[in-house]
C-alpha positions as CSV (number, residue, x, y, z in Angstrom):
1,M,-35.1,27.2,65.3
2,G,-33.9,30.3,67.6
3,N,-35.4,32.8,64.9
4,T,-39.0,31.1,65.0
5,E,-41.5,33.6,65.7
6,H,-44.9,32.1,67.7
7,Y,-48.3,33.3,67.8
8,Q,-51.6,31.6,68.9
9,V,-53.3,31.8,65.6
10,V,-51.6,32.7,62.3
11,I,-53.9,33.4,59.7
12,V,-53.0,32.6,55.9
13,G,-54.6,35.2,53.7
14,G,-55.9,38.7,53.9
15,G,-58.7,38.6,51.8
16,T,-62.6,38.8,52.9
17,A,-62.2,35.0,54.8
18,G,-58.7,36.3,56.3
19,I,-59.7,39.5,57.7
20,T,-62.9,38.6,59.0
21,V,-61.6,35.8,61.0
22,A,-59.0,38.3,62.1
23,A,-61.5,40.8,63.2
24,K,-63.7,38.3,65.3
25,L,-60.4,36.6,66.8
26,A,-59.0,40.0,67.5
27,R,-62.0,40.8,69.9
28,K,-61.5,37.3,71.7
29,L,-57.5,37.1,72.0
30,K,-55.0,39.3,73.5
31,S,-53.5,41.7,71.5
32,G,-50.2,40.8,69.5
33,S,-51.5,37.0,69.7
34,V,-53.0,36.7,65.8
35,A,-50.9,37.2,62.7
36,I,-52.2,37.8,59.3
37,I,-50.0,36.6,56.6
38,E,-50.6,38.7,53.5
39,P,-48.4,40.3,50.8
40,S,-50.7,42.7,49.1
41,R,-50.9,46.2,49.7
42,V,-54.3,46.5,48.3
43,H,-57.7,45.1,49.3
44,Y,-60.3,44.7,46.4
45,Y,-63.7,44.2,47.0
46,Q,-64.3,41.7,43.9
47,P,-68.4,41.6,43.7
48,L,-68.3,45.2,42.1
49,W,-65.8,44.0,38.8
50,T,-69.4,42.8,37.2
51,L,-70.6,46.4,37.7
52,V,-67.6,47.8,36.9
53,G,-67.1,45.9,33.5
54,G,-70.4,46.8,32.8
55,G,-69.8,50.4,33.0
56,V,-71.7,51.4,36.5
57,F,-68.8,52.0,38.5
58,P,-64.9,53.1,38.0
59,K,-62.7,50.4,39.3
60,Q,-61.1,52.7,41.9
61,K,-64.2,52.4,43.8
62,S,-63.4,48.6,44.5
63,A,-60.1,49.1,45.8
64,R,-59.0,50.0,49.4
65,Q,-55.5,50.2,51.1
66,E,-54.9,46.9,52.7
67,A,-53.5,48.1,56.1
68,D,-56.9,50.0,56.9
69,F,-58.4,46.6,57.6
70,I,-55.7,44.8,59.6
71,P,-57.5,44.8,62.7
72,R,-56.0,46.2,65.5
73,G,-53.6,44.0,67.8
74,V,-53.2,41.7,64.9
75,T,-49.6,41.5,63.1
76,W,-49.3,41.9,59.8
77,I,-46.3,40.2,58.0
78,Q,-46.6,41.6,54.4
79,E,-45.3,38.2,52.8
80,A,-46.5,35.5,51.0
81,V,-46.3,31.6,52.1
82,D,-43.8,29.4,50.5
83,A,-44.6,26.0,52.5
84,F,-46.4,24.5,55.6
85,Q,-45.0,22.3,58.0
86,P,-48.0,20.9,59.9
87,D,-46.2,18.0,61.5
88,S,-44.7,20.8,63.8
89,N,-47.1,23.3,63.7
90,Q,-44.9,25.7,61.5
91,L,-44.6,27.2,58.0
92,T,-42.1,29.3,56.4
93,T,-42.6,32.6,54.1
94,D,-40.8,33.4,51.0
95,S,-38.5,35.2,52.5
96,G,-37.2,32.5,54.8
97,R,-39.0,33.6,57.7
98,T,-40.5,30.7,60.2
99,L,-43.4,31.1,62.3
100,S,-44.8,28.7,64.6
101,Y,-48.4,28.7,65.9
102,D,-51.3,26.9,68.1
103,C,-53.7,27.3,65.7
104,L,-53.5,27.7,62.0
105,V,-56.3,29.5,59.7
106,V,-55.9,28.8,55.9
107,A,-57.9,31.5,53.7
108,P,-55.9,32.4,50.7
109,G,-58.4,32.6,48.1
110,L,-58.0,31.1,44.6
111,Q,-55.7,31.3,42.3
112,I,-56.4,32.5,38.6
113,N,-54.8,30.2,35.9
114,W,-54.8,32.4,32.8
115,D,-52.1,30.5,31.7
116,R,-53.9,27.7,31.3
117,I,-55.7,28.7,28.0
118,P,-53.4,29.1,25.1
119,G,-53.3,32.4,23.4
120,L,-55.1,34.3,26.5
121,Q,-52.5,35.8,28.1
122,E,-50.8,37.9,25.3
123,A,-54.8,38.5,24.0
124,L,-56.2,40.0,27.3
125,G,-57.3,43.6,27.1
126,K,-57.0,43.9,23.6
127,D,-59.4,43.4,20.1
128,G,-62.1,42.3,22.1
129,V,-60.6,40.2,24.7
130,C,-61.6,41.0,27.9
131,S,-62.1,39.5,31.8
132,N,-63.3,40.8,35.3
133,Y,-61.5,38.7,36.9
134,S,-58.4,41.1,36.6
135,Y,-58.2,44.7,38.3
136,E,-55.7,45.6,35.7
137,T,-58.4,44.6,32.7
138,V,-61.9,44.8,34.4
139,D,-62.2,48.5,32.8
140,K,-61.7,47.0,29.1
141,T,-64.5,45.0,29.3
142,W,-66.6,48.2,29.5
143,E,-64.9,49.9,27.0
144,F,-65.1,46.7,24.7
145,I,-68.8,46.9,24.9
146,R,-69.4,50.2,24.7
147,N,-67.6,50.0,21.5
148,F,-69.0,47.3,20.3
149,Q,-70.4,47.5,16.7
150,G,-72.4,44.3,16.5
151,G,-71.0,40.6,15.3
152,T,-70.6,37.4,18.0
153,A,-70.0,38.4,21.6
154,I,-69.0,35.3,23.6
155,F,-69.3,34.6,27.2
156,T,-67.5,31.6,28.9
157,H,-67.6,29.7,31.8
158,P,-64.6,27.5,32.5
159,S,-64.9,23.6,33.6
160,T,-63.2,24.6,36.8
161,V,-65.0,26.2,40.0
162,V,-65.2,29.8,39.9
163,K,-65.6,32.8,42.3
164,C,-69.3,33.5,42.2
165,G,-71.1,30.5,39.9
166,G,-73.0,33.1,38.3
167,A,-70.3,35.9,37.8
168,P,-69.6,34.3,34.2
169,Q,-73.1,35.1,33.1
170,K,-74.2,38.3,34.9
171,I,-71.4,40.6,32.6
172,M,-73.2,38.9,29.3
173,Y,-77.0,40.2,30.5
174,L,-75.4,43.9,31.4
175,A,-73.7,43.5,27.8
176,D,-77.0,42.6,26.2
177,D,-78.9,45.6,27.9
178,A,-75.9,47.6,26.5
179,F,-76.0,46.5,23.0
180,R,-79.6,47.2,22.9
181,K,-79.4,50.6,24.0
182,S,-76.5,51.4,21.9
183,G,-78.6,49.8,18.5
184,V,-76.3,47.3,17.9
185,R,-78.4,44.1,19.1
186,D,-80.1,43.5,16.3
187,K,-76.8,42.5,14.5
188,S,-75.2,40.7,17.2
189,R,-74.9,37.1,18.4
190,V,-74.7,36.3,22.0
191,V,-73.4,33.1,22.9
192,F,-72.8,31.6,26.6
193,A,-70.3,28.8,26.1
194,S,-70.0,26.9,29.5
195,A,-68.6,23.9,30.5
196,S,-71.0,23.0,33.0
197,G,-74.2,21.2,32.0
198,G,-76.7,24.5,32.5
199,I,-77.2,27.6,33.1
200,F,-77.1,27.0,37.4
201,A,-77.0,24.5,39.8
202,V,-80.3,25.3,41.7
203,K,-83.5,24.5,39.7
204,K,-85.8,27.4,41.3
205,Y,-83.0,30.0,39.9
206,A,-82.2,28.1,36.9
207,D,-85.9,28.5,35.6
208,A,-85.5,31.7,36.2
209,L,-82.6,32.5,34.4
210,N,-83.8,30.4,31.3
211,R,-86.7,32.3,31.0
212,V,-83.9,35.5,31.0
213,I,-82.3,33.8,28.1
214,D,-84.9,33.4,26.1
215,R,-86.3,36.6,26.4
216,K,-82.8,38.3,25.6
217,G,-82.2,35.8,22.7
218,I,-79.2,34.4,23.7
219,D,-77.4,31.3,22.5
220,T,-76.3,28.6,25.0
221,M,-73.7,26.4,24.3
222,Y,-73.5,23.8,27.0
223,R,-70.6,21.2,28.0
224,Q,-68.0,23.4,26.0
225,N,-65.0,24.3,27.6
226,L,-62.7,26.9,26.1
227,V,-59.5,25.5,25.5
228,E,-57.5,28.0,23.3
229,L,-57.7,31.5,21.7
230,R,-56.2,32.5,18.5
231,P,-56.4,36.4,18.5
232,S,-54.7,37.0,15.3
233,Q,-57.7,34.9,13.7
234,H,-60.4,35.7,16.3
235,E,-61.0,32.5,16.9
236,A,-62.0,30.8,20.6
237,I,-61.6,26.9,20.4
238,F,-63.8,24.8,23.0
239,E,-63.7,21.2,23.9
240,H,-66.9,19.2,24.1
241,M,-66.7,17.7,27.9
242,D,-68.1,14.7,26.9
243,T,-67.1,13.8,23.6
244,G,-63.7,16.0,23.3
245,E,-65.0,17.2,20.2
246,K,-63.8,20.4,19.3
247,T,-65.5,23.4,18.0
248,N,-64.0,26.6,16.6
249,L,-65.8,30.0,16.8
250,H,-65.5,33.5,15.6
251,Y,-65.3,36.3,17.9
252,D,-65.7,40.1,17.5
253,F,-65.9,40.3,21.6
254,I,-65.2,37.7,23.8
255,H,-65.1,37.4,28.1
256,V,-63.6,35.0,29.5
257,T,-63.9,33.7,32.6
258,P,-60.4,32.0,33.3
259,P,-59.7,28.5,34.7
260,M,-59.0,28.9,38.7
261,G,-58.2,26.2,41.4
262,P,-56.1,26.3,44.9
263,P,-53.0,27.8,45.1
264,D,-50.1,26.2,44.2
265,F,-48.7,26.8,47.8
266,V,-51.7,25.0,48.9
267,R,-52.2,22.1,46.5
268,H,-48.2,21.4,46.9
269,S,-48.7,21.3,50.7
270,P,-49.5,18.4,53.3
271,L,-52.5,20.3,53.8
272,A,-54.3,19.7,50.7
273,N,-56.9,16.7,49.4
274,A,-56.7,14.9,46.5
275,E,-58.0,18.1,44.3
276,G,-55.5,20.7,46.1
277,W,-58.0,22.4,48.5
278,V,-57.5,22.7,52.2
279,D,-59.0,19.1,53.4
280,V,-61.4,20.3,55.9
281,D,-64.9,18.9,57.2
282,Q,-67.3,20.5,55.5
283,H,-69.5,21.1,58.4
284,T,-66.8,22.3,61.1
285,L,-64.1,23.6,58.7
286,R,-61.5,21.9,61.0
287,H,-58.9,20.0,58.9
288,H,-59.5,16.2,58.6
289,R,-55.8,15.2,59.8
290,Y,-54.4,18.3,61.5
291,P,-56.8,19.0,64.2
292,N,-55.7,22.5,65.0
293,V,-55.7,23.8,61.2
294,F,-59.1,25.3,60.1
295,S,-59.8,26.6,56.5
296,L,-62.5,28.9,55.2
297,G,-63.6,30.5,51.9
298,D,-62.3,29.7,48.4
299,A,-59.3,27.7,49.4
300,A,-61.4,25.2,51.6
301,S,-62.8,22.2,50.6
302,L,-66.3,22.8,51.0
303,P,-68.9,21.9,48.7
304,T,-70.4,25.1,47.9
305,S,-70.2,28.3,45.6
306,K,-67.4,30.4,46.5
307,T,-68.9,33.5,47.5
308,G,-68.4,36.3,49.9
309,A,-71.7,35.5,51.4
310,A,-70.4,32.0,52.0
311,I,-67.6,33.3,53.9
312,R,-69.9,35.5,55.9
313,K,-71.8,32.6,57.6
314,Q,-68.6,30.3,57.4
315,A,-66.0,32.7,59.3
316,P,-68.3,32.7,62.8
317,V,-68.6,28.9,62.8
318,L,-64.7,28.6,62.3
319,V,-64.0,31.2,65.2
320,E,-66.0,29.5,67.3
321,N,-64.7,26.1,66.6
322,L,-61.1,27.2,67.1
323,M,-61.8,28.8,70.0
324,A,-62.9,25.5,71.4
325,V,-60.0,23.5,70.1
326,M,-58.2,26.2,71.9
327,Q,-59.7,25.2,75.1
328,N,-59.4,21.5,74.2
329,R,-63.2,21.1,73.4
330,E,-64.6,19.4,70.4
331,P,-65.9,21.7,67.7
332,V,-69.3,21.5,68.2
333,V,-71.4,24.8,65.7
334,H,-71.8,23.7,61.9
335,Y,-72.1,25.6,58.6
336,D,-74.9,24.3,56.3
337,G,-73.0,25.1,52.9
338,Y,-75.4,28.4,52.9
339,T,-73.9,30.7,50.1
340,S,-75.7,33.6,47.8
341,C,-75.1,34.6,44.1
342,P,-76.8,38.0,43.4
343,L,-77.3,37.5,40.0
344,V,-77.6,40.5,38.0
345,T,-80.1,39.8,34.7
346,G,-79.7,43.5,33.6
347,Y,-79.2,47.3,34.7
348,G,-81.8,47.6,37.4
349,R,-82.5,43.7,37.5
350,L,-81.4,40.8,40.0
351,I,-82.4,37.5,41.1
352,L,-81.0,37.0,44.4
353,A,-79.9,33.2,44.7
354,E,-79.4,31.9,48.1
355,F,-79.0,28.1,48.8
356,D,-77.1,25.1,51.2
357,Y,-75.3,22.5,50.6
358,N,-78.0,20.9,49.6
359,L,-79.1,23.1,46.8
360,K,-81.8,24.3,48.7
361,P,-83.2,27.7,48.7
362,Q,-82.2,29.6,51.8
363,E,-84.0,33.1,51.1
364,T,-83.4,35.9,53.6
365,F,-86.5,38.0,52.1
366,P,-90.3,37.3,52.7
367,F,-91.0,37.2,48.9
368,D,-89.9,35.0,45.9
369,Q,-86.3,35.9,45.3
370,S,-86.0,34.1,41.8
371,K,-88.1,37.2,40.1
372,E,-85.8,39.7,38.8
373,R,-86.3,42.5,41.1
374,R,-85.0,46.4,41.0
375,S,-84.4,46.2,45.0
376,M,-82.2,43.5,45.2
377,Y,-80.3,45.0,42.5
378,I,-79.8,48.1,44.8
379,L,-78.8,45.7,47.5
380,K,-76.0,44.4,45.4
381,K,-74.8,48.0,44.2
382,D,-75.4,50.4,46.8
383,V,-76.0,48.5,50.3
384,L,-74.0,45.3,49.8
385,P,-70.4,47.3,49.3
386,R,-70.9,49.4,52.5
387,F,-72.0,46.4,54.4
388,Y,-69.0,44.5,53.1
389,W,-66.3,47.4,54.2
390,S,-68.0,48.9,57.2
391,A,-69.3,45.6,59.0
392,M,-68.2,42.6,57.6
393,L,-64.4,43.2,57.4
394,K,-64.5,44.5,60.9
395,G,-66.2,41.4,62.3
396,I,-69.7,42.9,62.9
397,T,-72.1,40.1,60.9
């Protein structure tokens, strides 16, 4: 173990959660005491991908160099984690490097499991099959929407958790607007096929979204999970979540939200719960079995929507509680499950859903946020990206 590098805090993941926490810790701990492990050279602002898929922005607007956001004084280890050894306060990277720590923050995000849907990987980006969940293919979404000549357009929502629970439907509302503008909507069928039991988990926003669906004439298929694509026949195969009955649906265009889950190196580690997520207390974000381990963001076992807005509220709680543990105090700051999903309902219209663990609305503005508003669309389109790059990733929230 002579080659083991030691840090006060090791952060796994350099996405929204990891960088935000690193920026906050860099202000509290001495230079060189924090390390962040992240293999990617590019950092993406993924909430923009809905608008990229809708033709509002080029995808390049969502990408910046990761190096520009590693906080000063934080060591960037540009590798991937291979395995955790929490009993000895260590982990190993894919190059065989061993790191030890006083405290560990696990924030590697979600893993997208494209291969869970047979036929999807080879079809993606061709013949009307698209997904906003990949930087490589997100611009194909707009290409296919723009060139759609009518027929059946399907938008899917899988049985797994996804990044931002509303994202699978947002691109559908934009596509519906685009089809109307290009004059093909009257010869088109727009279908929302979701494994969920309804359009949204919070009744206040679900009621508003159902009115949008009715106004737009969208067909809904609930409890239907996409299990296979047959691109040569332009067929999507859905399985009913309750009966197991399968339905074949022809498509001319299909936007697929792929199944997602915890990264394999987390799922197969001692840190995981039975479902594979980092097993933390939902209020303190501290691990249930390893008191010097914390987690936030998409990989954590928190029963709330996985969004950047949730991370914004989680990060200060985690940092305060981690500092308490380092000072041999009990963590007392609590996260209430706050999350937000800006639900784009068309070009220039947005419902801003904000709620907590109890699915109770927790709204920021002094008006009814379940109403579609242009001001909230501008917030998503213009204000939040600037806030993300210039404030949140610098620990200023």
